C-alpha positions in Angstrom: 77.2 145.1 -46.5 75.4 141.8 -46.5 76.7 139.2 -44.1 79.3 137.3 -46.3 78.4 133.8 -45.0 74.7 134.1 -45.5 74.5 131.1 -47.9 76.6 128.9 -45.6 74.4 129.8 -42.6 71.2 128.9 -44.5 72.8 125.6 -45.6 73.7 124.8 -42.0 70.2 125.6 -40.8 68.6 123.2 -43.2 71.2 120.5 -42.7 71.2 120.6 -38.9 67.7 121.9 -37.9 65.5 120.6 -40.7 62.9 119.1 -38.4 62.3 122.4 -36.5 62.3 124.5 -39.7 59.8 122.1 -41.4 57.6 122.4 -38.3 57.7 126.2 -38.1 57.3 126.8 -41.8 54.5 124.3 -42.3 52.4 125.8 -39.5 53.1 129.4 -40.5 52.7 128.7 -44.2 49.5 126.9 -44.0 47.8 129.1 -41.4 48.8 132.6 -42.6 49.7 132.2 -46.3 48.0 128.9 -47.4 51.3 127.7 -48.9 53.1 124.4 -48.4 56.5 123.8 -46.9 58.0 123.0 -50.3 57.7 126.5 -51.7 59.5 128.0 -48.7 62.3 125.4 -49.2 62.5 126.4 -52.9 63.1 130.0 -51.9 65.7 129.0 -49.3 63.6 130.6 -46.6 64.0 130.0 -42.9 62.3 130.9 -39.6 64.2 132.6 -36.8 62.6 131.3 -33.5 64.7 133.1 -30.9 67.3 135.8 -30.3 70.3 133.5 -30.5 69.4 131.4 -33.5 71.4 133.3 -36.1 74.5 133.2 -33.8 74.3 129.5 -33.6 74.2 128.9 -37.3 75.9 131.9 -38.7 78.5 132.4 -36.0 79.1 135.3 -33.6 80.3 137.6 -36.3 76.7 137.9 -37.4 76.2 140.4 -34.6 78.3 143.1 -36.2 76.2 146.2 -36.5 77.0 146.8 -40.2 75.3 143.6 -41.1 72.0 144.9 -39.7 71.0 141.5 -38.3 71.5 142.5 -34.6 71.0 145.9 -33.0 73.3 147.7 -30.6 71.5 146.0 -27.6 72.2 142.5 -29.0 68.7 141.9 -30.1 68.2 140.0 -33.3 66.3 142.1 -35.9 64.9 139.0 -37.5 63.5 137.3 -34.4 60.1 135.6 -35.1 60.4 136.3 -38.8 60.6 134.2 -41.9 63.6 135.3 -43.9 63.8 135.1 -47.6 67.2 135.7 -49.2 67.2 138.1 -52.2 69.4 136.9 -55.1 71.1 138.6 -57.9 70.5 137.1 -61.4 73.9 135.4 -61.0 72.8 133.5 -57.9 74.5 135.6 -55.3 72.7 136.7 -52.2 72.5 140.5 -52.2 70.0 141.0 -49.3 67.0 139.7 -47.6 63.3 140.4 -46.9 61.8 139.4 -43.5 58.2 138.6 -43.0 56.7 138.7 -39.4 53.7 136.3 -39.2 52.8 137.6 -35.7 52.4 141.2 -37.0 50.5 139.9 -40.0 48.1 138.0 -37.8 47.6 141.1 -35.6 46.8 143.2 -38.7 44.1 140.7 -39.7 42.6 140.5 -36.2 42.5 144.3 -35.9 41.5 144.8 -39.5 44.5 147.2 -39.7 46.2 146.7 -43.1 48.5 149.7 -42.5 50.7 147.6 -40.2 54.0 146.8 -41.7 55.0 143.1 -41.4 57.9 143.2 -43.9 61.4 144.5 -43.2 64.6 144.9 -45.2 68.1 146.0 -44.6 68.8 149.7 -45.0 69.7 151.0 -48.5 73.3 151.2 -47.4 73.4 147.4 -47.0 70.8 146.4 -49.6 69.3 149.0 -52.0 66.2 147.1 -52.8 65.4 149.4 -55.8 68.3 147.7 -57.6 66.9 144.1 -57.3 64.0 141.9 -58.2 62.7 139.4 -55.7 63.2 136.4 -58.1 65.0 133.1 -58.1 67.7 132.8 -60.7 66.1 129.7 -62.1 62.8 131.6 -62.6 64.6 134.3 -64.6 66.2 131.6 -66.8 62.8 130.0 -67.3 61.3 133.4 -68.1 63.9 133.8 -70.8 63.0 130.4 -72.2 59.2 130.8 -71.9 59.3 134.4 -73.2 57.3 136.0 -70.4 57.5 137.3 -66.9 54.8 138.6 -64.5 55.9 141.5 -62.3 54.1 142.0 -59.0 54.3 144.2 -56.0 54.3 141.8 -53.0 56.8 139.1 -52.2 54.1 136.6 -51.6 52.4 137.5 -54.9 55.5 136.3 -56.7 55.9 133.2 -54.4 52.2 132.2 -55.0 52.5 132.6 -58.8 55.7 130.5 -58.8 54.0 127.9 -56.7 51.3 127.5 -59.4 53.8 127.3 -62.2 53.9 130.9 -63.5 57.0 133.0 -64.0 56.9 135.9 -61.6 59.1 138.4 -59.8 58.4 141.1 -57.2 59.5 144.7 -57.6 60.8 145.5 -54.2 59.2 148.9 -53.4 57.1 149.0 -56.6 60.0 150.7 -58.3 61.7 149.9 -61.7 64.9 151.6 -62.6 66.9 151.5 -65.9 69.2 148.8 -64.7 66.4 146.3 -63.9 64.6 147.3 -67.1 67.7 146.3 -69.1 67.4 142.7 -67.9 63.7 142.6 -68.4 64.0 143.7 -72.1 65.5 140.3 -72.9 62.1 138.8 -72.0 59.6 139.2 -74.9 56.4 139.5 -72.9 56.2 141.5 -69.6 53.0 141.6 -67.6 52.2 143.6 -64.5 49.7 142.1 -62.0 48.6 145.1 -60.1 47.0 145.5 -56.7 43.6 147.1 -56.5 44.8 150.5 -55.3 46.7 153.6 -56.4 50.0 151.9 -55.6 49.1 149.3 -58.2 48.5 151.9 -60.9 51.7 153.7 -59.9 53.7 150.4 -60.4 52.1 149.9 -63.8 53.1 153.4 -64.9 56.6 152.9 -63.5 57.1 149.7 -65.6 55.5 151.1 -68.8 57.8 154.1 -68.6 60.7 151.8 -69.5 58.7 148.9 -71.1 55.9 150.6 -73.0 54.6 147.3 -74.4 54.1 145.8 -70.9 50.6 144.4 -70.4 48.4 144.7 -67.3 46.7 141.9 -65.3 43.8 143.2 -63.2 41.1 141.7 -61.1 38.5 143.3 -59.0 37.7 140.5 -56.5 40.6 140.6 -54.0 43.2 143.1 -52.9 46.1 141.3 -54.8 47.2 138.3 -56.7 48.2 136.3 -53.7 44.7 136.7 -52.2 42.8 135.6 -55.3 45.1 132.6 -55.8 43.8 131.4 -52.4 40.2 131.3 -53.5 38.0 129.1 -55.6 38.6 131.6 -58.5 42.2 130.5 -58.8 41.9 128.1 -61.7 39.8 130.6 -63.8 42.3 133.4 -62.9 45.3 131.3 -64.0 43.5 130.2 -67.2 42.8 133.7 -68.3 46.3 134.8 -67.5 47.7 131.9 -69.6 45.4 133.0 -72.5 46.7 136.6 -72.1 50.3 135.3 -72.2 49.5 133.3 -75.4 48.0 136.3 -77.2 50.1 138.9 -75.4 47.1 141.1 -74.4 45.9 142.8 -71.2 44.1 140.5 -68.8 41.0 141.9 -67.1 39.9 138.9 -65.1 36.2 138.0 -65.2 34.7 135.3 -63.0 
């Protein structure tokens, strides 16, 4: 099960260690993701700088093996990671996703994009197939605005949200009937797919439950997060907004 005092621990981190967190996240965000500190704060993210950090702010109980935050040797599983809590649509923390910027940097330097720089709890603690990576206020806004963009990567959804669009990540590119139920309350569903087979697989998975879902495609970068970092960003967003207005597929052209 998820550590029951996760929310209180995050609150303590930002109340008592805001200066250090702001320093870490500003550097990592700007250098590896081209995102400002504010967006990490909005998602209640935090950086784990050493092995004992979680014990200080979450208490020693956090080392229990069934919480999957420490291993049997006493090593923190989230050391040197940015941790994003994953919420239910009723604002309860159900799990987390951890991003390791050092592994990400290594993958770029070695041009090895098969390296995995994300980690999650096991399915026994947090079955990611049952959840969207989305803030509850974004889901509420999507209901009001009448649209939501589904993406594959965590940072795809974060970047879209930073630029004012309603977005959520399918953790594992998988959509089941329970998630589809909540999405059917939103009139317009878009799928911004990556330029690979996994992107097409995700599109088909969504359209299996939501046949009217539209696709957002671009052939310039690997994924939405990458193109939002380029000079094409404004054109890309403009064409997406036009697609939302007309509810049509978006095939981005520069």
